N, C-alpha and C positions, 0 to 999 in steps of 0.2 A: 785693811781690816785689823782691828785691835786684837791681839792675843786674848783668848777667853780667860786666861788666868788673871786678868786685870779687869776691874770695873771701869777704870779710867786712868789715863795718863795726861797730866797737865803741865805745860811748860810754865815754869815760874819765872825764870830770868835767863836771858842770853846776854853775855858780857864779853867784850873784846879786851883781853888782858894786854896783849901786844899785837903788833901788826899781823903776826901769823898764828896767834893763839886765842882760841875762843873757849869760854867756859859756859856750860849749859846746865842749869839746875832744873830738875823736873820732879814731880810728885807722882808716885805710883800707888794707886789704891787697889788692894787685893780683893778678888772675888773668892767665893768658897773654894773653887777649884784651884785658884792661884795659891791660896793659903795651904792647901793639901800638897801641892807641888813644892812649895817652900819647905815644908816639914820633911818631905821625902828627901830633898837635897841636903838638909841638915843631918838627917840620920845617916845618909850615904857618906857624909864627911866625918861621921863619928863624933859630931858635936852635940852639946846638950840642947834639948828642946825646952828648957825651962823658960817660961814667960811667952813662949811662942803661940800659946792659945790666945794671947791678947793682941797678936799682930793685927794692925789695921792698915798701915801705909808706910812707905819709905820715901825719903828725899834723897835723891841721887845727883851727884855732880859728875858730869863728863867733861873731859878736855878734848879739844880738837886742835891739832897742829896742822894748819893749812899748808905750811911750807913743805913738811914731810909727808903730808897726806896720811896722817895717823890719828887715831882717836883712842880714847880708853876711859875706863871708870876711874875717877880720882877718889871719891868717897861715897858712902851710903850710910844713912842713919835710919834705923828701924823704930817705928813708933806704935804704941798700943792704942786702944780705942779712946784713951783719955789724953792723947798727945804726949804721953810720957815716953822718954827714950828707953828702948829695950836694948839696943846695941848700936855700936858705931864702927864702921870699917874705914880706915884711911889708907890709901894706896899710893904707890909711886906716881911721879909725874910721867906724862907720856913723852 
């Protein structure tokens, strides 16, 4: 069952980078409940909520290291209702 904070999660691309490394792109569209949770998390972190009222969806890149049996978030880009970038987060490799 899909978490209620999202309207839908859609796989965009699955790509094998090396024999043991796979990257997965997916799109997450927020529901009203999900948007509220997102705002609460930002406030907990002490970050600015400027522009958050326009949040519509995010594109997320996960990496999966099959050899080490590890996975993690590599990047996330947050978009408004007009598909304009609100913010971008780039994290370390897994």
